[in-house]
C-alpha positions, 0 to 999 in steps of 0.5 A: 500500500502506498504512503499516506498523507495527512488530511488538513483543510479538505485535502491531502497534505504531506507531514512535516515529520516525514513518514513512519511504517504501520504493520500488517497484523496478518503477516508481520510486514509493513502495510503502509507508511503514514505521515509523521505529524508534528506540532507544526502539522497540528497547528495547521490543522487547528488553524484550519478548523478554527476558520471553518468552525466560525462559518459552521457555527452560523450555518443553518441547522437544517443544512448541518443535518443534511450534510451529516446525513449525506456523510452517513450515506457516503459511508455506506456507499463505500462500505466494502472499501472501508471494511477492507481497510479496517480489516487489513489495518487492525486485524479484525475479521472483515465480516465483522467490519462490514456487518458492524463497524462500518454500518454503525459508523454510518448510523452515528452520522444518521443519528446525530444529523437529527440532533442538529435541528433540536439543540435548544435552551430553555426559558427560566422564570426568575425574580424581577422584570427580566426575560431569562433564557439559556442557549447551547453554544459550540465549544470551538475546535475539538481534539480527538484521540482514538484507539486502534481496536475500532478506529473508524467507529470510535472516531465517528462517535466523536466527529458526528456529535462534535459537528452536530453541535457546531464544532470543528474537529482535529483527529489524531488516529492511532499510529497502529491503524490510521487508514480508515480514519483518513479514508473517512475524512476523504469520504466525508469531504466528497459528501459535501462536508466543508473543508476544515471541519474534519482534519486528520493528523496521523503520527506518534502519540508523544508527538502529534497527540501531545501537541494536540492536547497542549494546543491553546486553540483546542477547547476540548479533548475527547479520548478513548484508550488506555487508563494510563494515557488518559491520566497523562492527557488529563494532567497535560490538558490542565495547563490550558483548562481544556474540557476532557472526556475519557473512555478508558479501560475495562475488566468487565464481569459477565455473570451467569447465575444457575437459574439462567439458560446456561447453554445460551449464556455460556455460548454468548460468553464466548462471543462476549470474550473473543469478539474482535480478538478480545480487543474490546474495552467492554470485553467480558473478560471475567466470566463470573459463574455460580458454582453449581453450574461452573463445570457445565459452563467451563465445558461449553466455553472451552469447546466454543473457544476451541471451535472459533476460526482463527485466520486471515482478517480478509477471509469472510469465514474468520472469526478471530483475526490477528492482534494489532501489532507485534508489541501487543501480541507479546503483551497478551502472551505475557499475561497468558504466561502470568496466568499459568505461573499464578496457578490458573488452569488453561482449558483452551488456547496454545500456540498458533503456527505461521506468521502474523500476530495471532493468539488463539482464544484462551480460557482459564479456570480456577482464577481468583480475584487476586490473580493478575489476569483477573485484575489487569486489562489484557485487551486480547483473547484471554478469558478468566473464569471465576466462581461464587456461591451467593449474590453477595459474593457475586457482587463482591467478585464483580466489583473486585476491579479498579475499572467500571466500564461495563458488566453483564448478567444472565438469569431468568429471575428479573429480581436478581437481575435488577438487584445486580444491576444496582450493585455493580459499579459500571457505566453499562449493564447488560441483562441476558445479552452482551456488547449491545450498542446504539448511537442513541444509548449513552456509553461511558465508564466510572472509576478507572474507566473514565468519565463523560459519555458518548452517544445519545442525548447525553453527549450533547452536553459534552460538546456544547457550552451553556450560556445564560442571557438576562433581558431587562423588560 
């Protein structure tokens, strides 16, 4: 694949820092060369966004809605190209990219196109001869820093609401997987999005990412990624008092009670843990099972993990593709080794022959809450099975983590389901389902999983500033 440029002011621009390679996860070779954006490139993108935002903020809301809808249509028109780029770049199965990632990227633009005509304030009855009202004003230029597991979809979750609310945006995509975000910027511009509203600066986090966080012309940083990086961004953004939303890591419990449809719940647990190679912040990476059905669940999950098709991300039959990079593969394998060393029993997994960054779906039983694989986020195909005897113990095990992004429970007893939902510390709780998302449903974490929300009406507060106006009468 040829060298890629930055996207600034509605056109491709060469990076001032030259080029750097991005890996092909399925072979270990070089997939493409990306522009190494620098502080100068970030500044050019912010200047472009500032000019464009001044005009966009005054654009008729109906025109904003029309353009955002057209972007969604253009994404669907380019579905196959975008899905293939996503699969090649980050290793996800192309079937998943075509069925989930790209359509939901389009849905995000469709959904927020509707909000463009519905942003309004309120009138407030105050004491005295005054007419008092509030407005929602755009923040200005948004800086978005996105991860490598769902590059285009998670970029859209920041781009669409930012534009809907009258902002412009500069995206620093992941250095491991930037191709689909660059393509999205091109597709959006071709669909009629005015130049400068969406800029993409590829590069390294410590260079382009740090410059975006530090830039005084950026009003807000929206970040999805690791907790440690989120803390660093929060510290560095303090110098300019930027607003921040952080969607960070997770170590989500997926609970199976004995009264559940055990076969269905156990089968769903395989998908919850290994969808997208387990490279998912909400991955059900801790399977918390009532002891009386533990053996049955482990048997089903182990068989299901071993039956998953591991292979090329461009093969439509593949269910588990390669991990995103050599470094990440080594990280995941170190957790597997740590689990074995700490006494967990591996019931599925092993070595994968051939080139590429493949790690087979791995299941551990006999895991306790003190073990590393039960506490730290792996972001890979590793599932830890823990057990409990009663609801109090279940809640303790589920909450025995510093993270709080998501959780799930499987039961036929709706009372138990609501009881657990109330006691689990997480931003999202699924009951008798898992990993369900919609552009209309707010999403985000608590504790070390961050703060702020994406999707739904809630995200509008993250991309607007309230203003109160008093009129003497």
